[in-house]
N, C-alpha and C positions, 0 to 999 in steps of 0.2 A: 136270360130275358128279365127285364126289370119292370115291375108294375108298382104304381103308387096309388094311395088312397085318394078319394075325391078331395079337392083343395079345401083346406081349413087354414085360416090365418095363423101365421107363426108369431109375428111381432104384434103386440096389442098396444093400442094407444089408450092411456088412462087420463081422466080429467077428474080432479078432486077440488072441491071448493073449500075455502076456509070456513069452518063451522057448518059444512054441508057435505054429506057423504055422497057416494056414487055407487049404484048397484049394478049387478050382473047376474050370472047363473050360480048354482049350488050343488049340494051332494047329500046322499044317504048311504046306502050300503050296496056293495056289488056282490053278486053271486058268481064266483069264478068257475064256471063250468060250461060245457057245451054238450050237445047231444052226443053221448059217448057210447061207443060199442066197437070192440076190435073187429077188424076185417081180416080176411085170410088171403094171403098172396097166392096168385096162380103160379103153378110150377111150369117152367119151360125147360127145355134142354139147352137153351142158348147160353145163358149166363146166370150167376147167382142172383137171387132176388133180394131186394130191400125188404126188411121186415115191416109189416104194417104197423103204423103208429096207433096208440091206444084211444085217442079221442076223435071219434068220427064226427064230422060236421055235415049235418043233413039239411041245414036251412039257415036263414038269417037269424041273428040273435035278438031276442025280444028286448034285452036290456040296453041295446044300442038305440038311442032315441032318434027320432026323425029330425028334431029341431034343436039347435043349440040354445034356444030361448025357453025350452020346456021348464016348467015350474019345478020339476024334480031336480034340476041342476042349480037350485038356489042354495046358498050357504046361509044358514040361520043359527043364531040371531045375527042380523046385520048390525054393524057398529053404530052407535049413537052419532048424531050429526056433530057432536062436540068431541068425539073421540080423537086421540092423537093421529096425526097424518100417517105415521108408520102402521098403526093398527088398521086404518082404512085401506092402505095399500095391500097389506097382508090378506085382508078379506077379498079385495078385488082380484088378486092373483089366483086365489083358489077358484073363484068363479070363472076366470079366464081359462084356467086349465080344464075345468069341467066342460065348458062350452066347446073346447076343441075336441075332446074325446067323445063327448055326448054319452057317457056312461056314468050314472050316479055312483058315488063311492065316498068313502070316508076321507076327508081332507083336513089338512092343517097347514099353516104357513108361519114362518119366522124370518125376520130380517135381523140377524144377530147384532149388527151394529147400527140398527135403525136405518131409515131412509133419509139421506142428507138432502134437505130442501134448499138447494142452491142451484143456480144456473149451470147446466152441464154436468152436474154431479152424478156419479155412477155408484150405485149401491148393489149389493148382492143379497138375495133372499132365497130361502129354501121352501119349496112347496111339496108337501107329502101327500101322495094319493095311494091309499091301500098299502102303506108301508114303503112305497117307492119314493125316493127323494129326488126332485128335479130342481137344480139351481136355476134361478132367474137373475137376469141383469135388469136393473131399473135405472133408467137415465132421465133426469129432469131436463126439461126443454132448455135450450140455450137462451131462449128469450125470457126466461123466468126472472121476475124482479121481486126482491124481498117485500113482503107485505101484499103481494098480489092476491086478489080474491080467488082466482082460479090457478091451479097448478097442473100444467100439462106434463106428461111423462110418457116414455115408451118403455115397454117391458117385453123381454123375449127369453124363452127357455134356452139354457145352455146345453141341455141334453134332451134326447128323445125319450118318449114314454111308450113302452109296448104294453098294451092292455089286452089280456087274453080274449075278452069278449069282442073287442074290435078286430083282433086278428082273425078269429073264427068267422066273424061277419064279413070281413073283406075277402077271406079265402073263398067263401061261398059266392060272393058277388062277382069275383074275377074268374072263378073256375067252375062254379055250380051250374045247375040246369038252365038258369036264365042268362048265362054269360055268353052264349053263342059258341062255346067251345065244345064241339062234339067229341073231341078226343079225350076229355077229362071226366073222370068219375071217381067214386070212393074217396072223397076228400077226408083228410084226417090230419091231426097235429099231435105232437107230444103233449104231455100234460104241462101246460104253461102256468107260471105264477100269475096271480090276479093282475099284477102289474110289476114291471121292472124298468128301471131307468138305464139307458145305454147311450154311448156316444152316437151322434148323428152319423148315419150311413156306415156304421161299423157292424161287423158280424156279431149278432147277439148270442150266437151259440145255440139258438132255438130253431126248430125246423117244423115244417108241415110237409104234406105230400098229396099227390093225387095219382090215380091209376090211369095210365095212358096206353092206348093201343099201339102207340109208337115207341113205348118204353122198352127197355131190355133189348136194345138193338133191333127194334121192330117186331119183336115177338110178344109184346105186351108186358108191362111191369110198372112198378111205382117210380114216379119222378119225385125227387126231393127238392124242396124249396127252402132256401135260407131266409130267415126273417131279419129284416133290418128296420131301423127307426129313421124315417126320413123327416124332413121339416114339416111335412103335411100329414104325417101318420105313418102306419106300418107299410112296408113294401116287401115283395117277394122276389128273390133272385134264384133262378134255377141252378142247381148244382150240377156241373158237367163232369 
């Protein structure tokens, strides 16, 4: 079974004016933890039990903000209006990433070869969040004309970002007490890195679990969930 996070825009449209910057969200520091406490698997005679994972998830994560426009998602200082175009794009990309995940964290960005300001030009930039590097593609609008006052461009991440706090938050939202799933309890995950970049829809190698009365061939047991990074956030896929 495959669940996805609530929709967050993947491709972002940027507009920068000549001699005039463009602002968005920003970052501070993330505290990569969840309410943690090991659980004990119930013993049954039917089949071997999956061991309980160490990080218990007992509720929503306070570091996952409600709004992508929250002031805590601002990257400061904002480049001066006269700053080079590439520098302003690098700043904008950091805020775009933070507004998608909605968890404050340490960010940086670099476009190694700069951003080519020509019609249809495609450049690659790297945005780092808590040590995880997400490559971005930046494409200048085909209608751009040299000397234009405004520069329109599209930017999109080329990899997904799995953020521990977001995973814990989504696990509780989809399987916790308010999710409407009466069969799920004792939510837990392995100790996840604060953030890790992975290919979209690929197996991240990371897992969470929940206790189900239908698990272990109907005798009660842990169900394992594989974590993936979709275009709109983390998703869970049940391991069969």
